[in-house]
N, C-alpha and C positions, 0 to 999 in steps of 0.2 A: 634188447630184450628186458621185459620189466618183471622185477622179482615180484611174487605174489606174497601179501602181508602173514605173518605168521599167527594163527588162530590157536588159540588155548583153548581145549575144551575141560568142561567139569562134567561130573557125574550129572545124568539126566535128572530134571528138575522134577519130574513127575515121580518118580522114583523116590527122591529125597522127600518131597511131599507127603508121599504116603508112609514114611518111616517117624513123621513128628507124631508125638504123644497126644492126647485129647484131655490129659489131665490139664488142670487150672495152671497150675506152675508146671510148666514144659519137664518132664521126667525124660530125658534126651537119649538115655540108652535102654530104655524099655520100648523103644519104638517099634519094634517087628511087630508087637502086639496088638498096636493100637493103630486104628485109620487117624488118619490128620482131621481136626475140624476143618469144618467148610471154609473158614474165613482163611485157613493156611493154604486149603487146596485152591483157593483162587490168588494166593500170594505166595508162589514158589521162591521168591528171592528170601523170605523170611525163614522157610524151609533149609534152604541153601545155607543162609547165615547162622540158624542153629546148629546145623550138622557140622560147618566150619568151626563154630565155637567148641563144640564137642572134641573135634579133633584136636584142637588148640589144648584144651583142659587135659585129653590123654597125653599129650606130648610134654605136659609137666609134671605127669603122675610118675612117681617115684617109689617103688616097693621096698618097705623099710628092711633092711638088712636083717635085722635080728628075727624079725616076722616070716621072712622067708627061710632064714636057716632052721625056725623052729616049725616050718609047716602052716603056719596061720593065714588063712583066707578069709575073705568076707566082703562086705558091701556097705557101704556110708553113703547116706545122702546128704549132699552139701546144697544148702539154699543160699541165693545171693540174689541182690538187684544188679541189673544191669543198665545204665543210662546212657540215653541216647547218643553221648559221645562215645561211649564204649568204657566208661569207668565200670568198675566192678566194687560194690560196696555191700556192706552187712552179710559177709560171708559167716555161716555157722553151719555146722554139723546139724542135720535135723534128725537123721536117724542114724544112730551109731553101728558101727559094724560088730561090736562087742569086743575090740581090742582097741586100745589107746593109740598106738603106735599107727595103725592102720586109720584109724579116725584123723590122727594128725596130718597123715601123707594125703588124705584125700582132701582136707581143709586146705593144705599148701598148695595142691593141684589146682585148685580155683585161686588161692590169694595170688600165687606166683604170677598170674596171667595178668595183674593189676589193671590193665587196659587192651580192650579188644577193639577191634573196628568200629566206626559209628554205624549205626543202624540202616539197612538196606534204604536206597532212596524212594520216596513216596511214603515211608512208614509215618504213620500219625503218634505212633508211642513216643511218651518221653522216659518213660521207665519200663523195664520189663522185668518182673519177678520170676527167677527160673531155678529148677529143683536139679541137681545132677547126679545120678546113683554112679559111685565109682566102685568099680568091681576090683577086688585085689585077688588074683588066681593064679596057681601055680601050675595048673594044667597047660 
């Protein structure tokens, strides 16, 4: 009796590709309101890569204790450059949430990733400017 290999599934690529923003530097969590650019519709591996990057950043997000206690909520946009080998450089808060604690936590969520996986096979990019909106909500 031969054992079948285990196959790991991931979310449907087409669904992820349609969630990638059309903005020049990808705003990754506003994806539901934007249609993916044609280049990403034909490159679903990049869409999956971006979705995975977003999940990784979310896993590093920590709501500041004092902001939570005071009921402070907000959105900060963090920009950075992703390199072919997965290094993240040039992290900066592009749009403030209006609260320095939330801004610092948004910055840290990206900076703490430090290195992500290398670009998908077949990607011709050397660097990729990315912008991520980090949402702090108590709802």
